[in-house]
N, CA, C and O atoms as a Tripos MOL2 file, in Angstrom:
@<TRIPOS>MOLECULE
protein
  316   315    79     0     0
PROTEIN
NO_CHARGES

@<TRIPOS>ATOM
      1 N          94.1660  102.0030   93.0770 N.3       1 MET1
      2 CA         93.4740  101.6120   94.2840 C.3       1 MET1
      3 C          91.9760  101.7150   94.0420 C.2       1 MET1
      4 O          91.4820  102.6830   93.4650 O.2       1 MET1
      5 N          91.2770  100.7000   94.4940 N.am      2 GLY2
      6 CA         89.8340  100.6850   94.3470 C.3       2 GLY2
      7 C          89.1390  101.0880   95.6330 C.2       2 GLY2
      8 O          89.7800  101.4400   96.6230 O.2       2 GLY2
      9 N          87.8050  101.0290   95.6000 N.am      3 TYR3
     10 CA         87.0290  101.4240   96.7780 C.3       3 TYR3
     11 C          87.2310  100.4600   97.9420 C.2       3 TYR3
     12 O          87.1720  100.8780   99.0990 O.2       3 TYR3
     13 N          87.4660   99.1940   97.6660 N.am      4 GLY4
     14 CA         87.7420   98.2380   98.7360 C.3       4 GLY4
     15 C          89.0420   98.5420   99.4480 C.2       4 GLY4
     16 O          89.1650   98.3360  100.6560 O.2       4 GLY4
     17 N          90.0140   99.0330   98.6940 N.am      5 ASP5
     18 CA         91.3010   99.4010   99.3010 C.3       5 ASP5
     19 C          91.1260  100.5650  100.2710 C.2       5 ASP5
     20 O          91.7260  100.5790  101.3460 O.2       5 ASP5
     21 N          90.3050  101.5370   99.8910 N.am      6 PHE6
     22 CA         90.0540  102.6720  100.7830 C.3       6 PHE6
     23 C          89.3130  102.2210  102.0420 C.2       6 PHE6
     24 O          89.5750  102.7140  103.1390 O.2       6 PHE6
     25 N          88.3940  101.2840  101.8720 N.am      7 LYS7
     26 CA         87.6620  100.7750  103.0320 C.3       7 LYS7
     27 C          88.6040  100.0110  103.9680 C.2       7 LYS7
     28 O          88.5000  100.1260  105.1890 O.2       7 LYS7
     29 N          89.5090   99.2410  103.3980 N.am      8 LEU8
     30 CA         90.4820   98.5090  104.2110 C.3       8 LEU8
     31 C          91.4050   99.4820  104.9500 C.2       8 LEU8
     32 O          91.7290   99.2600  106.1160 O.2       8 LEU8
     33 N          91.8220  100.5430  104.2880 N.am      9 LEU9
     34 CA         92.6330  101.5560  104.9600 C.3       9 LEU9
     35 C          91.8400  102.2480  106.0660 C.2       9 LEU9
     36 O          92.3980  102.5920  107.1080 O.2       9 LEU9
     37 N          90.5440  102.4530  105.8460 N.am     10 ALA10
     38 CA         89.7100  103.0530  106.8900 C.3      10 ALA10
     39 C          89.6240  102.1450  108.1100 C.2      10 ALA10
     40 O          89.6400  102.6200  109.2460 O.2      10 ALA10
     41 N          89.5330  100.8440  107.8750 N.am     11 VAL11
     42 CA         89.5030   99.8980  108.9900 C.3      11 VAL11
     43 C          90.8060   99.9640  109.7830 C.2      11 VAL11
     44 O          90.7870  100.0100  111.0130 O.2      11 VAL11
     45 N          91.9280   99.9670  109.0830 N.am     12 PHE12
     46 CA         93.2070  100.0440  109.7880 C.3      12 PHE12
     47 C          93.3730  101.3890  110.4900 C.2      12 PHE12
     48 O          93.9630  101.4520  111.5690 O.2      12 PHE12
     49 N          92.8640  102.4590  109.8950 N.am     13 GLY13
     50 CA         92.9270  103.7630  110.5420 C.3      13 GLY13
     51 C          92.0990  103.8010  111.8120 C.2      13 GLY13
     52 O          92.5040  104.3980  112.8090 O.2      13 GLY13
     53 N          90.9360  103.1610  111.7730 N.am     14 ALA14
     54 CA         90.0900  103.1180  112.9670 C.3      14 ALA14
     55 C          90.6910  102.2060  114.0310 C.2      14 ALA14
     56 O          90.5580  102.4720  115.2250 O.2      14 ALA14
     57 N          91.3430  101.1430  113.6050 N.am     15 TRP15
     58 CA         91.8690  100.1590  114.5380 C.3      15 TRP15
     59 C          93.2060  100.5860  115.1300 C.2      15 TRP15
     60 O          93.4140  100.4720  116.3380 O.2      15 TRP15
     61 N          94.1080  101.0730  114.2930 N.am     16 LEU16
     62 CA         95.4620  101.3970  114.7480 C.3      16 LEU16
     63 C          95.6770  102.8870  114.9690 C.2      16 LEU16
     64 O          96.6770  103.2820  115.5680 O.2      16 LEU16
     65 N          94.7710  103.7070  114.5030 N.am     17 GLY17
     66 CA         94.9270  105.1540  114.6110 C.3      17 GLY17
     67 C          95.4110  105.7350  113.2970 C.2      17 GLY17
     68 O          96.1090  105.0800  112.5230 O.2      17 GLY17
     69 N          95.0210  106.9830  113.0630 N.am     18 TRP18
     70 CA         95.3590  107.6030  111.7840 C.3      18 TRP18
     71 C          96.8670  107.8080  111.6250 C.2      18 TRP18
     72 O          97.3510  107.9540  110.5030 O.2      18 TRP18
     73 N          97.6130  107.8200  112.7290 N.am     19 GLN19
     74 CA         99.0540  108.0360  112.6570 C.3      19 GLN19
     75 C          99.7720  106.8910  111.9380 C.2      19 GLN19
     76 O         100.8630  107.0830  111.4010 O.2      19 GLN19
     77 N          99.1680  105.7110  111.9260 N.am     20 MET20
     78 CA         99.7850  104.5520  111.2750 C.3      20 MET20
     79 C          99.4890  104.4820  109.7760 C.2      20 MET20
     80 O         100.1290  103.7070  109.0650 O.2      20 MET20
     81 N          98.5370  105.2700  109.2810 N.am     21 LEU21
     82 CA         98.1490  105.1710  107.8750 C.3      21 LEU21
     83 C          99.2820  105.4900  106.8970 C.2      21 LEU21
     84 O          99.4430  104.7570  105.9220 O.2      21 LEU21
     85 N         100.0750  106.5440  107.1070 N.am     22 PRO22
     86 CA        101.1960  106.7500  106.1800 C.3      22 PRO22
     87 C         102.1740  105.5740  106.1680 C.2      22 PRO22
     88 O         102.6840  105.1980  105.1130 O.2      22 PRO22
     89 N         102.4290  105.0030  107.3320 N.am     23 LEU23
     90 CA        103.3090  103.8390  107.4070 C.3      23 LEU23
     91 C         102.7050  102.6560  106.6610 C.2      23 LEU23
     92 O         103.4170  101.9520  105.9450 O.2      23 LEU23
     93 N         101.4170  102.4280  106.8150 N.am     24 ILE24
     94 CA        100.7540  101.3120  106.1380 C.3      24 ILE24
     95 C         100.7950  101.5000  104.6250 C.2      24 ILE24
     96 O         101.0390  100.5440  103.8880 O.2      24 ILE24
     97 N         100.5590  102.7190  104.1570 N.am     25 ILE25
     98 CA        100.6000  102.9630  102.7160 C.3      25 ILE25
     99 C         102.0020  102.7440  102.1660 C.2      25 ILE25
    100 O         102.1640  102.1340  101.1100 O.2      25 ILE25
    101 N         103.0150  103.2360  102.8710 N.am     26 LEU26
    102 CA        104.3920  103.0370  102.4090 C.3      26 LEU26
    103 C         104.8010  101.5670  102.4610 C.2      26 LEU26
    104 O         105.4270  101.0620  101.5290 O.2      26 LEU26
    105 N         104.4450  100.8780  103.5520 N.am     27 LEU27
    106 CA        104.7920   99.4600  103.6620 C.3      27 LEU27
    107 C         104.0670   98.6220  102.6210 C.2      27 LEU27
    108 O         104.6510   97.6900  102.0680 O.2      27 LEU27
    109 N         102.7980   98.9340  102.3410 N.am     28 SER28
    110 CA        102.0650   98.1580  101.3450 C.3      28 SER28
    111 C         102.6680   98.3570   99.9620 C.2      28 SER28
    112 O         102.7150   97.4130   99.1720 O.2      28 SER28
    113 N         103.1280   99.5580   99.6540 N.am     29 SER29
    114 CA        103.8060   99.7950   98.3740 C.3      29 SER29
    115 C         105.1130   99.0270   98.2990 C.2      29 SER29
    116 O         105.4490   98.4610   97.2590 O.2      29 SER29
    117 N         105.8470   99.0090   99.4020 N.am     30 LEU30
    118 CA        107.1150   98.2870   99.4360 C.3      30 LEU30
    119 C         106.8970   96.7850   99.2930 C.2      30 LEU30
    120 O         107.5730   96.1280   98.5020 O.2      30 LEU30
    121 N         105.9540   96.2430  100.0590 N.am     31 VAL31
    122 CA        105.6650   94.8080   99.9850 C.3      31 VAL31
    123 C         105.1530   94.4390   98.5930 C.2      31 VAL31
    124 O         105.5600   93.4220   98.0310 O.2      31 VAL31
    125 N         104.2640   95.2620   98.0370 N.am     32 GLY32
    126 CA        103.7390   95.0030   96.7020 C.3      32 GLY32
    127 C         104.8130   95.0450   95.6310 C.2      32 GLY32
    128 O         104.8090   94.2350   94.7040 O.2      32 GLY32
    129 N         105.7460   96.0050   95.7610 N.am     33 ALA33
    130 CA        106.8350   96.0980   94.7840 C.3      33 ALA33
    131 C         107.7550   94.8820   94.8570 C.2      33 ALA33
    132 O         108.1500   94.3340   93.8270 O.2      33 ALA33
    133 N         108.0920   94.4630   96.0710 N.am     34 VAL34
    134 CA        108.9770   93.2970   96.2330 C.3      34 VAL34
    135 C         108.3120   92.0360   95.6810 C.2      34 VAL34
    136 O         108.9360   91.2790   94.9380 O.2      34 VAL34
    137 N         107.0650   91.8150   96.0380 N.am     35 VAL35
    138 CA        106.3580   90.6230   95.5600 C.3      35 VAL35
    139 C         106.1630   90.6920   94.0460 C.2      35 VAL35
    140 O         106.3350   89.6880   93.3530 O.2      35 VAL35
    141 N         105.8060   91.8670   93.5280 N.am     36 GLY36
    142 CA        105.6180   92.0180   92.0850 C.3      36 GLY36
    143 C         106.8950   91.7570   91.3130 C.2      36 GLY36
    144 O         106.8680   91.0850   90.2820 O.2      36 GLY36
    145 N         108.0110   92.2740   91.7930 N.am     37 ILE37
    146 CA        109.2960   92.0390   91.1220 C.3      37 ILE37
    147 C         109.6600   90.5630   91.1700 C.2      37 ILE37
    148 O         110.1310   90.0090   90.1770 O.2      37 ILE37
    149 N         109.4440   89.9190   92.3200 N.am     38 LEU38
    150 CA        109.7320   88.4830   92.4130 C.3      38 LEU38
    151 C         108.8430   87.6720   91.4780 C.2      38 LEU38
    152 O         109.2990   86.6940   90.8860 O.2      38 LEU38
    153 N         107.5770   88.0690   91.3380 N.am     39 MET39
    154 CA        106.6780   87.3500   90.4370 C.3      39 MET39
    155 C         107.0650   87.5610   88.9800 C.2      39 MET39
    156 O         106.9040   86.6500   88.1680 O.2      39 MET39
    157 N         107.5680   88.7360   88.6300 N.am     40 ILE40
    158 CA        108.0300   88.9730   87.2610 C.3      40 ILE40
    159 C         109.3040   88.1830   86.9910 C.2      40 ILE40
    160 O         109.4700   87.6210   85.9090 O.2      40 ILE40
    161 N         110.2070   88.1380   87.9730 N.am     41 ILE41
    162 CA        111.4600   87.3920   87.7980 C.3      41 ILE41
    163 C         111.1880   85.9060   87.6280 C.2      41 ILE41
    164 O         111.8190   85.2540   86.7950 O.2      41 ILE41
    165 N         110.2540   85.3610   88.4080 N.am     42 THR42
    166 CA        109.9570   83.9310   88.3190 C.3      42 THR42
    167 C         108.9620   83.6090   87.2100 C.2      42 THR42
    168 O         108.5310   82.4630   87.0830 O.2      42 THR42
    169 N         108.5930   84.6000   86.4070 N.am     43 LYS43
    170 CA        107.7070   84.4330   85.2390 C.3      43 LYS43
    171 C         106.2920   84.0220   85.6060 C.2      43 LYS43
    172 O         105.5960   83.4240   84.7850 O.2      43 LYS43
    173 N         105.8490   84.3290   86.8200 N.am     44 LYS44
    174 CA        104.4710   84.0250   87.2120 C.3      44 LYS44
    175 C         103.5370   85.1850   86.9100 C.2      44 LYS44
    176 O         102.3220   85.0710   87.0740 O.2      44 LYS44
    177 N         104.1100   86.3120   86.4640 N.am     45 LEU45
    178 CA        103.3100   87.5000   86.1730 C.3      45 LEU45
    179 C         103.9370   88.2220   84.9980 C.2      45 LEU45
    180 O         105.1510   88.4220   84.9500 O.2      45 LEU45
    181 N         103.0960   88.6120   84.0460 N.am     46 ASN46
    182 CA        103.5710   89.4440   82.9430 C.3      46 ASN46
    183 C         103.5780   90.8990   83.3880 C.2      46 ASN46
    184 O         102.8280   91.2790   84.2870 O.2      46 ASN46
    185 N         104.4130   91.7050   82.7680 N.am     47 LYS47
    186 CA        104.5670   93.0910   83.1870 C.3      47 LYS47
    187 C         103.2890   93.8990   83.0400 C.2      47 LYS47
    188 O         103.0890   94.8420   83.8040 O.2      47 LYS47
    189 N         102.4340   93.5820   82.1140 N.am     48 GLY48
    190 CA        101.2320   94.3630   81.8750 C.3      48 GLY48
    191 C         100.0230   93.9450   82.6890 C.2      48 GLY48
    192 O          99.0050   94.6370   82.6610 O.2      48 GLY48
    193 N         100.0980   92.8420   83.4120 N.am     49 ASN49
    194 CA         98.9460   92.3510   84.1760 C.3      49 ASN49
    195 C          98.8340   93.0630   85.5220 C.2      49 ASN49
    196 O          99.8220   93.1910   86.2450 O.2      49 ASN49
    197 N          97.6320   93.5230   85.8550 N.am     50 PRO50
    198 CA         97.4620   94.1460   87.1720 C.3      50 PRO50
    199 C          97.3770   93.0830   88.2740 C.2      50 PRO50
    200 O          96.9830   91.9440   88.0260 O.2      50 PRO50
    201 N          97.7520   93.4770   89.4790 N.am     51 ILE51
    202 CA         97.6230   92.5880   90.6330 C.3      51 ILE51
    203 C          96.8160   93.3160   91.7070 C.2      51 ILE51
    204 O          96.9220   94.5370   91.8300 O.2      51 ILE51
    205 N          96.0160   92.5950   92.4820 N.am     52 PRO52
    206 CA         95.2250   93.2390   93.5350 C.3      52 PRO52
    207 C          96.1290   93.8310   94.6210 C.2      52 PRO52
    208 O          97.1580   93.2520   94.9720 O.2      52 PRO52
    209 N          95.7310   94.9830   95.1380 N.am     53 PHE53
    210 CA         96.5490   95.6970   96.1190 C.3      53 PHE53
    211 C          96.0980   95.4380   97.5500 C.2      53 PHE53
    212 O          96.8490   95.7050   98.4880 O.2      53 PHE53
    213 N          94.8860   94.9240   97.7350 N.am     54 GLY54
    214 CA         94.3330   94.7330   99.0700 C.3      54 GLY54
    215 C          95.1310   93.7730   99.9290 C.2      54 GLY54
    216 O          95.2570   93.9790  101.1360 O.2      54 GLY54
    217 N          95.6680   92.7330   99.3260 N.am     55 SER55
    218 CA         96.4470   91.7710  100.1140 C.3      55 SER55
    219 C          97.7350   92.4090  100.6420 C.2      55 SER55
    220 O          98.2070   92.0460  101.7190 O.2      55 SER55
    221 N          98.3000   93.3460   99.9010 N.am     56 TYR56
    222 CA         99.5070   94.0320  100.3580 C.3      56 TYR56
    223 C          99.1810   95.0500  101.4490 C.2      56 TYR56
    224 O          99.9840   95.2750  102.3540 O.2      56 TYR56
    225 N          98.0020   95.6620  101.3600 N.am     57 ILE57
    226 CA         97.5580   96.5500  102.4380 C.3      57 ILE57
    227 C          97.3490   95.7340  103.7140 C.2      57 ILE57
    228 O          97.7220   96.1670  104.8040 O.2      57 ILE57
    229 N          96.7520   94.5520  103.5690 N.am     58 ALA58
    230 CA         96.5310   93.6960  104.7380 C.3      58 ALA58
    231 C          97.8580   93.2590  105.3550 C.2      58 ALA58
    232 O          98.0000   93.2570  106.5780 O.2      58 ALA58
    233 N          98.8290   92.8900  104.5190 N.am     59 ALA59
    234 CA        100.1480   92.4990  105.0360 C.3      59 ALA59
    235 C         100.8240   93.6800  105.7370 C.2      59 ALA59
    236 O         101.4190   93.5130  106.8010 O.2      59 ALA59
    237 N         100.7320   94.8600  105.1460 N.am     60 ALA60
    238 CA        101.3260   96.0480  105.7610 C.3      60 ALA60
    239 C         100.6050   96.4100  107.0600 C.2      60 ALA60
    240 O         101.2360   96.8830  108.0050 O.2      60 ALA60
    241 N          99.3000   96.1940  107.1120 N.am     61 GLY61
    242 CA         98.5560   96.4440  108.3480 C.3      61 GLY61
    243 C          98.9940   95.5120  109.4550 C.2      61 GLY61
    244 O          99.0970   95.9160  110.6130 O.2      61 GLY61
    245 N          99.2510   94.2670  109.1030 N.am     62 TRP62
    246 CA         99.7390   93.3120  110.1000 C.3      62 TRP62
    247 C         101.1350   93.7090  110.5840 C.2      62 TRP62
    248 O         101.4200   93.6490  111.7800 O.2      62 TRP62
    249 N         102.0010   94.1120  109.6550 N.am     63 ILE63
    250 CA        103.3430   94.5620  110.0320 C.3      63 ILE63
    251 C         103.2460   95.7810  110.9440 C.2      63 ILE63
    252 O         103.9680   95.8750  111.9370 O.2      63 ILE63
    253 N         102.3500   96.7180  110.6060 N.am     64 ALA64
    254 CA        102.1770   97.9140  111.4330 C.3      64 ALA64
    255 C         101.6040   97.5630  112.7980 C.2      64 ALA64
    256 O         101.9410   98.2030  113.7940 O.2      64 ALA64
    257 N         100.7450   96.5560  112.8550 N.am     65 LEU65
    258 CA        100.1850   96.1270  114.1350 C.3      65 LEU65
    259 C         101.2730   95.5500  115.0410 C.2      65 LEU65
    260 O         101.3090   95.8360  116.2370 O.2      65 LEU65
    261 N         102.1500   94.7420  114.4660 N.am     66 VAL66
    262 CA        103.1690   94.0520  115.2590 C.3      66 VAL66
    263 C         104.3750   94.9570  115.5380 C.2      66 VAL66
    264 O         104.8100   95.0720  116.6840 O.2      66 VAL66
    265 N         104.9120   95.5950  114.5000 N.am     67 TRP67
    266 CA        106.1560   96.3590  114.6400 C.3      67 TRP67
    267 C         106.0180   97.8380  114.3060 C.2      67 TRP67
    268 O         107.0310   98.5280  114.1910 O.2      67 TRP67
    269 N         104.8120   98.3440  114.1470 N.am     68 GLY68
    270 CA        104.6100   99.7080  113.6810 C.3      68 GLY68
    271 C         105.2330  100.7640  114.5640 C.2      68 GLY68
    272 O         105.9070  101.6640  114.0650 O.2      68 GLY68
    273 N         105.0250  100.6740  115.8620 N.am     69 GLN69
    274 CA        105.5810  101.6920  116.7600 C.3      69 GLN69
    275 C         107.1000  101.6400  116.7690 C.2      69 GLN69
    276 O         107.7470  102.6840  116.8520 O.2      69 GLN69
    277 N         107.6870  100.4410  116.6850 N.am     70 ASP70
    278 CA        109.1450  100.3250  116.6220 C.3      70 ASP70
    279 C         109.6950  100.9530  115.3440 C.2      70 ASP70
    280 O         110.7290  101.6200  115.3710 O.2      70 ASP70
    281 N         109.0050  100.7390  114.2260 N.am     71 ILE71
    282 CA        109.4340  101.3210  112.9510 C.3      71 ILE71
    283 C         109.3520  102.8430  113.0170 C.2      71 ILE71
    284 O         110.2750  103.5370  112.5910 O.2      71 ILE71
    285 N         108.2490  103.3610  113.5480 N.am     72 LEU72
    286 CA        108.1080  104.8200  113.6550 C.3      72 LEU72
    287 C         109.1460  105.4160  114.5990 C.2      72 LEU72
    288 O         109.7130  106.4690  114.3070 O.2      72 LEU72
    289 N         109.4020  104.7560  115.7250 N.am     73 ASN73
    290 CA        110.4320  105.2540  116.6500 C.3      73 ASN73
    291 C         111.8070  105.2520  116.0070 C.2      73 ASN73
    292 O         112.5810  106.1920  116.1890 O.2      73 ASN73
    293 N         112.1180  104.2000  115.2530 N.am     74 TRP74
    294 CA        113.4110  104.1350  114.5680 C.3      74 TRP74
    295 C         113.5210  105.2580  113.5460 C.2      74 TRP74
    296 O         114.5470  105.9320  113.4620 O.2      74 TRP74
    297 N         112.4530  105.4560  112.7640 N.am     75 TYR75
    298 CA        112.4830  106.4910  111.7420 C.3      75 TYR75
    299 C         112.6240  107.8790  112.3590 C.2      75 TYR75
    300 O         113.4220  108.6890  111.8860 O.2      75 TYR75
    301 N         111.8700  108.1540  113.3920 N.am     76 LEU76
    302 CA        111.9290  109.4750  114.0050 C.3      76 LEU76
    303 C         113.2480  109.7270  114.7310 C.2      76 LEU76
    304 O         113.6630  110.8760  114.8840 O.2      76 LEU76
    305 N         113.9080  108.6610  115.1790 N.am     77 SER77
    306 CA        115.1980  108.8510  115.8330 C.3      77 SER77
    307 C         116.3200  109.1280  114.8250 C.2      77 SER77
    308 O         117.3710  109.6460  115.2010 O.2      77 SER77
    309 N         116.1080  108.7930  113.5630 N.am     78 THR78
    310 CA        117.1380  109.0390  112.5350 C.3      78 THR78
    311 C         117.0680  110.4470  111.9830 C.2      78 THR78
    312 O         117.9720  110.8700  111.2620 O.2      78 THR78
    313 N         116.0120  111.1870  112.3030 N.am     79 LEU79
    314 CA        115.8910  112.5580  111.7820 C.3      79 LEU79
    315 C         116.8100  113.5200  112.4670 C.2      79 LEU79
    316 O         116.8200  114.7060  112.1370 O.2      79 LEU79
@<TRIPOS>BOND
     1     1     2 1
     2     2     3 1
     3     3     4 2
     4     3     5 am
     5     5     6 1
     6     6     7 1
     7     7     8 2
     8     7     9 am
     9     9    10 1
    10    10    11 1
    11    11    12 2
    12    11    13 am
    13    13    14 1
    14    14    15 1
    15    15    16 2
    16    15    17 am
    17    17    18 1
    18    18    19 1
    19    19    20 2
    20    19    21 am
    21    21    22 1
    22    22    23 1
    23    23    24 2
    24    23    25 am
    25    25    26 1
    26    26    27 1
    27    27    28 2
    28    27    29 am
    29    29    30 1
    30    30    31 1
    31    31    32 2
    32    31    33 am
    33    33    34 1
    34    34    35 1
    35    35    36 2
    36    35    37 am
    37    37    38 1
    38    38    39 1
    39    39    40 2
    40    39    41 am
    41    41    42 1
    42    42    43 1
    43    43    44 2
    44    43    45 am
    45    45    46 1
    46    46    47 1
    47    47    48 2
    48    47    49 am
    49    49    50 1
    50    50    51 1
    51    51    52 2
    52    51    53 am
    53    53    54 1
    54    54    55 1
    55    55    56 2
    56    55    57 am
    57    57    58 1
    58    58    59 1
    59    59    60 2
    60    59    61 am
    61    61    62 1
    62    62    63 1
    63    63    64 2
    64    63    65 am
    65    65    66 1
    66    66    67 1
    67    67    68 2
    68    67    69 am
    69    69    70 1
    70    70    71 1
    71    71    72 2
    72    71    73 am
    73    73    74 1
    74    74    75 1
    75    75    76 2
    76    75    77 am
    77    77    78 1
    78    78    79 1
    79    79    80 2
    80    79    81 am
    81    81    82 1
    82    82    83 1
    83    83    84 2
    84    83    85 am
    85    85    86 1
    86    86    87 1
    87    87    88 2
    88    87    89 am
    89    89    90 1
    90    90    91 1
    91    91    92 2
    92    91    93 am
    93    93    94 1
    94    94    95 1
    95    95    96 2
    96    95    97 am
    97    97    98 1
    98    98    99 1
    99    99   100 2
   100    99   101 am
   101   101   102 1
   102   102   103 1
   103   103   104 2
   104   103   105 am
   105   105   106 1
   106   106   107 1
   107   107   108 2
   108   107   109 am
   109   109   110 1
   110   110   111 1
   111   111   112 2
   112   111   113 am
   113   113   114 1
   114   114   115 1
   115   115   116 2
   116   115   117 am
   117   117   118 1
   118   118   119 1
   119   119   120 2
   120   119   121 am
   121   121   122 1
   122   122   123 1
   123   123   124 2
   124   123   125 am
   125   125   126 1
   126   126   127 1
   127   127   128 2
   128   127   129 am
   129   129   130 1
   130   130   131 1
   131   131   132 2
   132   131   133 am
   133   133   134 1
   134   134   135 1
   135   135   136 2
   136   135   137 am
   137   137   138 1
   138   138   139 1
   139   139   140 2
   140   139   141 am
   141   141   142 1
   142   142   143 1
   143   143   144 2
   144   143   145 am
   145   145   146 1
   146   146   147 1
   147   147   148 2
   148   147   149 am
   149   149   150 1
   150   150   151 1
   151   151   152 2
   152   151   153 am
   153   153   154 1
   154   154   155 1
   155   155   156 2
   156   155   157 am
   157   157   158 1
   158   158   159 1
   159   159   160 2
   160   159   161 am
   161   161   162 1
   162   162   163 1
   163   163   164 2
   164   163   165 am
   165   165   166 1
   166   166   167 1
   167   167   168 2
   168   167   169 am
   169   169   170 1
   170   170   171 1
   171   171   172 2
   172   171   173 am
   173   173   174 1
   174   174   175 1
   175   175   176 2
   176   175   177 am
   177   177   178 1
   178   178   179 1
   179   179   180 2
   180   179   181 am
   181   181   182 1
   182   182   183 1
   183   183   184 2
   184   183   185 am
   185   185   186 1
   186   186   187 1
   187   187   188 2
   188   187   189 am
   189   189   190 1
   190   190   191 1
   191   191   192 2
   192   191   193 am
   193   193   194 1
   194   194   195 1
   195   195   196 2
   196   195   197 am
   197   197   198 1
   198   198   199 1
   199   199   200 2
   200   199   201 am
   201   201   202 1
   202   202   203 1
   203   203   204 2
   204   203   205 am
   205   205   206 1
   206   206   207 1
   207   207   208 2
   208   207   209 am
   209   209   210 1
   210   210   211 1
   211   211   212 2
   212   211   213 am
   213   213   214 1
   214   214   215 1
   215   215   216 2
   216   215   217 am
   217   217   218 1
   218   218   219 1
   219   219   220 2
   220   219   221 am
   221   221   222 1
   222   222   223 1
   223   223   224 2
   224   223   225 am
   225   225   226 1
   226   226   227 1
   227   227   228 2
   228   227   229 am
   229   229   230 1
   230   230   231 1
   231   231   232 2
   232   231   233 am
   233   233   234 1
   234   234   235 1
   235   235   236 2
   236   235   237 am
   237   237   238 1
   238   238   239 1
   239   239   240 2
   240   239   241 am
   241   241   242 1
   242   242   243 1
   243   243   244 2
   244   243   245 am
   245   245   246 1
   246   246   247 1
   247   247   248 2
   248   247   249 am
   249   249   250 1
   250   250   251 1
   251   251   252 2
   252   251   253 am
   253   253   254 1
   254   254   255 1
   255   255   256 2
   256   255   257 am
   257   257   258 1
   258   258   259 1
   259   259   260 2
   260   259   261 am
   261   261   262 1
   262   262   263 1
   263   263   264 2
   264   263   265 am
   265   265   266 1
   266   266   267 1
   267   267   268 2
   268   267   269 am
   269   269   270 1
   270   270   271 1
   271   271   272 2
   272   271   273 am
   273   273   274 1
   274   274   275 1
   275   275   276 2
   276   275   277 am
   277   277   278 1
   278   278   279 1
   279   279   280 2
   280   279   281 am
   281   281   282 1
   282   282   283 1
   283   283   284 2
   284   283   285 am
   285   285   286 1
   286   286   287 1
   287   287   288 2
   288   287   289 am
   289   289   290 1
   290   290   291 1
   291   291   292 2
   292   291   293 am
   293   293   294 1
   294   294   295 1
   295   295   296 2
   296   295   297 am
   297   297   298 1
   298   298   299 1
   299   299   300 2
   300   299   301 am
   301   301   302 1
   302   302   303 1
   303   303   304 2
   304   303   305 am
   305   305   306 1
   306   306   307 1
   307   307   308 2
   308   307   309 am
   309   309   310 1
   310   310   311 1
   311   311   312 2
   312   311   313 am
   313   313   314 1
   314   314   315 1
   315   315   316 2
@<TRIPOS>SUBSTRUCTURE
     1 MET1         2 RESIDUE 1 A MET
     2 GLY2         6 RESIDUE 1 A GLY
     3 TYR3        10 RESIDUE 1 A TYR
     4 GLY4        14 RESIDUE 1 A GLY
     5 ASP5        18 RESIDUE 1 A ASP
     6 PHE6        22 RESIDUE 1 A PHE
     7 LYS7        26 RESIDUE 1 A LYS
     8 LEU8        30 RESIDUE 1 A LEU
     9 LEU9        34 RESIDUE 1 A LEU
    10 ALA10       38 RESIDUE 1 A ALA
    11 VAL11       42 RESIDUE 1 A VAL
    12 PHE12       46 RESIDUE 1 A PHE
    13 GLY13       50 RESIDUE 1 A GLY
    14 ALA14       54 RESIDUE 1 A ALA
    15 TRP15       58 RESIDUE 1 A TRP
    16 LEU16       62 RESIDUE 1 A LEU
    17 GLY17       66 RESIDUE 1 A GLY
    18 TRP18       70 RESIDUE 1 A TRP
    19 GLN19       74 RESIDUE 1 A GLN
    20 MET20       78 RESIDUE 1 A MET
    21 LEU21       82 RESIDUE 1 A LEU
    22 PRO22       86 RESIDUE 1 A PRO
    23 LEU23       90 RESIDUE 1 A LEU
    24 ILE24       94 RESIDUE 1 A ILE
    25 ILE25       98 RESIDUE 1 A ILE
    26 LEU26      102 RESIDUE 1 A LEU
    27 LEU27      106 RESIDUE 1 A LEU
    28 SER28      110 RESIDUE 1 A SER
    29 SER29      114 RESIDUE 1 A SER
    30 LEU30      118 RESIDUE 1 A LEU
    31 VAL31      122 RESIDUE 1 A VAL
    32 GLY32      126 RESIDUE 1 A GLY
    33 ALA33      130 RESIDUE 1 A ALA
    34 VAL34      134 RESIDUE 1 A VAL
    35 VAL35      138 RESIDUE 1 A VAL
    36 GLY36      142 RESIDUE 1 A GLY
    37 ILE37      146 RESIDUE 1 A ILE
    38 LEU38      150 RESIDUE 1 A LEU
    39 MET39      154 RESIDUE 1 A MET
    40 ILE40      158 RESIDUE 1 A ILE
    41 ILE41      162 RESIDUE 1 A ILE
    42 THR42      166 RESIDUE 1 A THR
    43 LYS43      170 RESIDUE 1 A LYS
    44 LYS44      174 RESIDUE 1 A LYS
    45 LEU45      178 RESIDUE 1 A LEU
    46 ASN46      182 RESIDUE 1 A ASN
    47 LYS47      186 RESIDUE 1 A LYS
    48 GLY48      190 RESIDUE 1 A GLY
    49 ASN49      194 RESIDUE 1 A ASN
    50 PRO50      198 RESIDUE 1 A PRO
    51 ILE51      202 RESIDUE 1 A ILE
    52 PRO52      206 RESIDUE 1 A PRO
    53 PHE53      210 RESIDUE 1 A PHE
    54 GLY54      214 RESIDUE 1 A GLY
    55 SER55      218 RESIDUE 1 A SER
    56 TYR56      222 RESIDUE 1 A TYR
    57 ILE57      226 RESIDUE 1 A ILE
    58 ALA58      230 RESIDUE 1 A ALA
    59 ALA59      234 RESIDUE 1 A ALA
    60 ALA60      238 RESIDUE 1 A ALA
    61 GLY61      242 RESIDUE 1 A GLY
    62 TRP62      246 RESIDUE 1 A TRP
    63 ILE63      250 RESIDUE 1 A ILE
    64 ALA64      254 RESIDUE 1 A ALA
    65 LEU65      258 RESIDUE 1 A LEU
    66 VAL66      262 RESIDUE 1 A VAL
    67 TRP67      266 RESIDUE 1 A TRP
    68 GLY68      270 RESIDUE 1 A GLY
    69 GLN69      274 RESIDUE 1 A GLN
    70 ASP70      278 RESIDUE 1 A ASP
    71 ILE71      282 RESIDUE 1 A ILE
    72 LEU72      286 RESIDUE 1 A LEU
    73 ASN73      290 RESIDUE 1 A ASN
    74 TRP74      294 RESIDUE 1 A TRP
    75 TYR75      298 RESIDUE 1 A TYR
    76 LEU76      302 RESIDUE 1 A LEU
    77 SER77      306 RESIDUE 1 A SER
    78 THR78      310 RESIDUE 1 A THR
    79 LEU79      314 RESIDUE 1 A LEU
């Protein structure tokens, strides 16, 4: 993660609240892993090439904006 990624997380923390940051980090890792695996399978990415993480943070922030509270409620109800 670079300095731009931290700034983007700060924006989402200020906008959605710090409670959503763990969800955004987990969702961005999940989205990045799925997209990365699909790109490796379709041969559009070699295993050693890095990919930018900011777009996955942005996608996870959008998911958290739209469905974040529902995801957190579902997770907390399963405990």
